[in-house]
C-alpha positions as CSV (number, residue, x, y, z in Angstrom):
1,X,45.3,70.7,73.6
2,X,48.6,71.0,71.6
3,X,49.4,74.3,73.3
4,X,48.9,72.6,76.7
5,X,51.0,69.7,75.8
6,X,53.8,72.0,74.5
7,X,53.7,74.0,77.8
8,X,53.8,70.8,79.8
9,X,56.8,69.5,77.8
10,X,58.6,72.8,78.2
11,X,58.0,72.7,81.9
12,X,59.2,69.1,82.3
13,X,62.2,70.0,80.2
14,X,63.1,73.0,82.4
15,X,62.6,70.9,85.6
16,X,64.9,68.2,84.1
17,X,67.6,70.7,83.2
18,X,67.4,72.2,86.7
19,X,68.0,68.8,88.3
20,X,70.7,68.0,85.9
21,X,72.7,71.2,86.8
22,X,71.9,71.1,90.4
23,X,75.3,69.5,91.4
24,X,77.0,72.2,89.4
25,X,75.2,74.9,91.3
26,X,76.0,73.3,94.6
27,X,79.7,73.2,93.6
28,X,79.6,76.8,92.6
29,X,77.8,77.9,95.8
30,X,80.9,78.4,98.0
31,X,82.6,80.6,95.4
32,X,79.4,82.6,94.9
33,X,79.0,83.2,98.6
34,X,82.8,84.2,98.9
35,X,82.3,86.5,95.9
36,X,79.3,88.1,97.5
37,X,80.8,88.5,101.0
38,X,84.2,89.8,99.7
39,X,83.2,91.9,96.6
40,X,79.6,93.0,97.0
41,X,78.9,93.4,100.7
42,X,81.7,96.0,101.2
43,X,80.3,98.2,98.3
44,X,78.2,100.5,100.6
45,X,81.5,101.4,102.3
46,X,82.6,103.3,99.2
47,X,80.8,106.3,100.7
48,X,83.7,106.5,103.1
49,X,85.8,108.1,100.3
50,X,83.5,111.1,100.4
51,X,83.4,111.5,104.2
52,X,85.3,113.1,107.0
53,X,85.2,109.9,109.1
54,X,84.5,110.1,112.7
55,X,84.5,106.9,114.7
56,X,81.7,108.1,117.1
57,X,79.4,108.9,114.2
58,X,80.2,105.9,112.1
59,X,80.6,105.7,108.3
60,X,77.2,106.8,107.3
61,X,76.9,109.4,110.2
62,X,80.1,111.2,109.5
63,X,80.2,114.6,107.7
64,X,80.5,114.8,104.0
65,X,83.9,115.9,102.6
66,X,83.1,115.9,98.9
67,X,86.2,115.3,96.8
68,X,88.6,116.7,99.2
69,X,90.0,113.2,100.1
70,X,91.1,112.8,96.5
71,X,93.3,115.8,96.7
72,X,95.7,113.6,98.7
73,X,96.7,111.8,95.4
74,X,96.8,114.7,93.0
75,X,98.0,117.7,95.1
76,X,101.2,116.0,96.2
77,X,104.5,116.8,94.4
78,X,105.0,113.0,94.2
79,X,101.8,112.5,92.1
80,X,103.6,112.4,88.8
81,X,106.3,109.9,90.1
82,X,103.8,107.5,91.7
83,X,101.5,107.5,88.7
84,X,104.4,107.1,86.3
85,X,105.9,104.2,88.2
86,X,102.5,102.4,88.6
87,X,101.6,102.6,84.9
88,X,105.0,102.0,83.4
89,X,105.8,99.0,85.6
90,X,102.5,97.5,84.9
91,X,102.8,97.9,81.2
92,X,106.3,96.3,81.2
93,X,105.0,93.5,83.5
94,X,102.1,92.8,81.0
95,X,104.4,92.7,78.0
96,X,107.2,90.6,79.6
97,X,105.1,88.2,81.5
98,X,102.8,87.6,78.5
99,X,105.7,86.8,76.2
100,X,107.5,84.6,78.8
101,X,104.3,82.8,79.8
102,X,103.5,81.9,76.2
103,X,107.0,80.8,75.5
104,X,107.2,78.6,78.6
105,X,103.8,77.2,77.9
106,X,104.7,76.2,74.3
107,X,107.9,74.6,75.5
108,X,106.1,72.7,78.3
109,X,103.5,71.4,75.7
110,X,106.3,69.7,73.8
111,X,107.7,67.7,76.8
112,X,106.8,64.3,78.0
113,X,104.1,63.8,80.6
114,X,106.4,63.0,83.5
115,X,108.9,65.8,82.9
116,X,106.0,68.2,82.1
117,X,104.4,67.7,85.6
118,X,107.7,68.3,87.3
119,X,108.3,71.6,85.5
120,X,104.7,72.7,85.9
121,X,105.1,72.4,89.7
122,X,108.5,74.0,89.6
123,X,107.2,77.1,87.6
124,X,104.1,77.5,89.6
125,X,105.8,77.2,93.1
126,X,107.1,80.9,93.1
127,X,103.5,82.2,92.5
128,X,102.4,80.4,95.7
129,X,105.3,81.8,97.9
130,X,104.5,84.8,100.1
131,X,105.9,88.1,99.2
132,X,107.6,88.3,102.6
133,X,109.6,85.1,101.8
134,X,110.4,86.4,98.4
135,X,111.8,89.6,99.9
136,X,114.2,87.6,102.1
137,X,115.3,85.4,99.1
138,X,116.1,88.7,97.2
139,X,117.8,90.0,100.3
140,X,119.9,86.8,100.4
141,X,121.2,87.5,96.8
142,X,121.5,91.3,97.3
143,X,122.6,91.9,100.8
144,X,125.6,94.3,100.7
145,X,127.5,92.4,103.5
146,X,126.6,88.7,103.0
147,X,124.7,88.6,99.7
148,X,125.4,85.9,97.1
149,X,125.9,88.4,94.4
150,X,128.5,90.5,96.1
151,X,130.4,87.7,97.9
152,X,130.3,85.0,95.2
153,X,129.8,86.5,91.7
154,X,131.3,90.0,91.9
155,X,134.0,88.7,94.4
156,X,135.0,86.0,91.9
157,X,135.2,88.6,89.1
158,X,137.5,90.8,91.3
159,X,134.9,93.6,91.5
160,X,133.8,95.5,94.6
161,X,130.3,94.8,96.1
162,X,127.4,97.0,95.3
163,X,125.1,98.6,97.9
164,X,122.1,97.3,96.2
165,X,119.5,98.9,98.5
166,X,120.8,102.4,98.0
167,X,121.5,102.2,94.2
168,X,118.2,103.0,92.5
169,X,119.4,102.5,88.9
170,X,119.3,98.7,89.2
171,X,115.9,98.3,90.7
172,X,113.7,98.7,87.6
173,X,115.4,95.6,86.2
174,X,115.4,93.7,89.6
175,X,111.7,94.4,90.1
176,X,110.8,93.2,86.6
177,X,112.9,90.0,87.0
178,X,111.3,89.2,90.4
179,X,107.8,89.9,89.2
180,X,108.4,87.6,86.1
181,X,110.0,84.8,88.2
182,X,107.0,84.9,90.6
183,X,104.1,85.6,88.3
184,X,104.6,83.7,85.1
185,X,103.6,80.4,86.7
186,X,100.0,81.1,87.0
187,X,99.4,82.5,83.4
188,X,101.7,79.9,82.1
189,X,99.4,77.1,83.3
190,X,96.4,78.8,81.8
191,X,98.1,79.1,78.4
192,X,99.4,75.5,78.7
193,X,95.9,74.2,79.4
194,X,94.6,76.0,76.4
195,X,97.4,74.7,74.1
196,X,96.8,71.1,75.3
197,X,93.1,71.5,74.3
198,X,94.0,72.2,70.7
199,X,93.2,69.6,68.1
200,X,96.5,67.8,67.3
201,X,95.3,67.1,63.8
202,X,96.2,70.7,62.8
203,X,99.9,70.0,63.8
204,X,100.0,66.6,62.2
205,X,98.7,68.0,58.9
206,X,101.2,70.9,59.1
207,X,104.0,68.4,59.8
208,X,103.0,66.4,56.8
209,X,103.1,69.5,54.6
210,X,106.7,70.1,55.8
211,X,106.0,72.9,58.2
212,X,108.8,73.5,60.8
213,X,108.1,73.8,64.5
214,X,108.5,77.7,64.3
215,X,106.0,77.8,61.5
216,X,103.5,75.6,63.5
217,X,103.9,78.0,66.5
218,X,103.4,81.1,64.4
219,X,100.6,79.8,62.1
220,X,98.7,77.5,64.4
221,X,99.4,77.9,68.1
222,X,99.5,81.7,68.4
223,X,96.4,82.4,66.3
224,X,94.4,79.8,68.2
225,X,95.8,81.2,71.5
226,X,94.7,84.7,70.7
227,X,91.4,84.8,72.6
228,X,93.2,83.6,75.8
229,X,95.9,86.2,75.3
230,X,93.3,89.0,74.9
231,X,91.3,87.8,77.9
232,X,94.3,87.7,80.3
233,X,95.7,91.0,78.9
234,X,92.3,92.8,79.4
235,X,92.3,91.5,83.0
236,X,95.8,92.8,83.5
237,X,94.9,96.2,82.0
238,X,92.0,96.5,84.5
239,X,94.6,96.4,87.3
240,X,97.1,98.7,85.6
241,X,96.5,101.4,88.4
242,X,97.2,98.8,91.1
243,X,100.6,97.4,92.1
244,X,101.9,94.4,93.8
245,X,102.3,95.8,97.3
246,X,104.7,93.1,98.4
247,X,106.9,93.6,95.4
248,X,107.3,97.4,95.7
249,X,107.3,97.7,99.5
250,X,108.8,94.5,101.0
251,X,111.2,93.4,98.3
252,X,113.1,96.7,98.4
253,X,113.0,96.6,102.2
254,X,111.1,100.0,102.2
255,X,114.3,101.7,101.4
256,X,114.1,105.5,101.3
257,X,116.9,105.8,98.9
258,X,114.8,103.8,96.3
259,X,111.5,105.6,96.6
260,X,111.8,107.4,93.2
261,X,111.8,104.0,91.5
262,X,109.8,101.9,93.9
263,X,107.0,104.2,95.0
264,X,103.6,103.5,93.5
265,X,100.1,104.5,94.3
266,X,99.6,101.6,96.7
267,X,102.8,102.1,98.6
268,X,102.4,105.9,98.8
269,X,98.8,105.4,100.2
270,X,100.1,102.8,102.7
271,X,102.9,105.1,103.9
272,X,100.4,108.1,104.1
273,X,98.1,106.0,106.1
274,X,100.7,105.0,108.6
275,X,101.8,108.6,109.0
276,X,98.3,110.3,109.0
277,X,96.1,107.5,110.1
278,X,93.3,108.7,107.7
279,X,91.4,105.8,106.4
280,X,89.2,108.1,104.1
281,X,92.2,108.9,101.9
282,X,93.0,105.2,101.5
283,X,89.3,104.7,100.5
284,X,89.4,107.5,98.0
285,X,92.6,106.0,96.4
286,X,91.0,102.6,96.2
287,X,87.9,104.0,94.6
288,X,89.9,106.0,92.2
289,X,91.9,103.0,91.1
290,X,88.8,100.9,90.6
291,X,87.1,103.4,88.4
292,X,90.1,104.0,86.3
293,X,90.6,100.3,86.0
294,X,87.0,99.8,84.9
295,X,87.2,102.6,82.3
296,X,90.5,101.1,81.0
297,X,88.9,97.6,80.5
298,X,85.9,99.1,78.7
299,X,88.2,101.1,76.5
300,X,90.6,98.2,75.7
301,X,87.6,95.9,75.1
302,X,86.2,98.5,72.7
303,X,89.5,98.6,70.7
304,X,89.6,94.8,70.6
305,X,85.9,94.8,69.4
306,X,86.7,97.2,66.5
307,X,89.7,95.2,65.4
308,X,88.3,91.7,65.9
309,X,84.8,91.4,67.4
310,X,85.1,87.7,68.0
311,X,88.0,88.2,70.4
312,X,86.2,90.8,72.6
313,X,85.1,89.8,76.1
314,X,81.8,91.6,75.7
């Protein structure tokens, strides 16, 4: 009798919990549907990377090509350049954006509510702007004939204008600056939300003990922010073989003189797709990037687990 009662109580509790969480499931349903349609339904199409695609035969009816489509990425003389650019730019982006995002988030957390909301909106706005618009904004500054930098800044200093879209030595710095200006808003908001959730009693106790603001940041804020930093960094590492297509293709205006410093895996595949029209090569590149990204996330998480198991994602 006791066993029956226990089972009945367990069943009632499960039913009650299900009803309790039903509104949450309904709210999550659109996101789950989108995730399934956008991320899981296309998965069978990965077979295209191993096919000689023929439109008449379709994806699954086309002849097998094995790994020949992957030679497009590795057999080219530009393989080293595009791989180097993709990895190094992303490493710099991760380091610079993480430092700037944390710094801005800490500054915003110290502001008053009204001013904080204004600066939050101002910092997040560039993240929401299309890459096409960003490219025109950059062109407005760097245009050789009518650009603000050449006509106003360099002109006032008595220096000759620079042909920005043919001088490749400036573009690593320009791309890092534009990426930081556009990208730190999103991660900054995440860090700020995390900081605002910290118990203020820690800071009040530290202030009573005579700790300076810098000591509070280094001894309280950063250690408590570590799990969020690790999570966002691991997510960025997973996309280290991807690049912001708009940043590397549209912002430099697809200038051929800048290819050695702006050509990445994504832009190289896009240009090859335009010239050759071979979608299988593009599919092979996407699969290659996904697999490498997955391995990097697992490897980075393994390193984090060995250093600090509590901070690992899984």
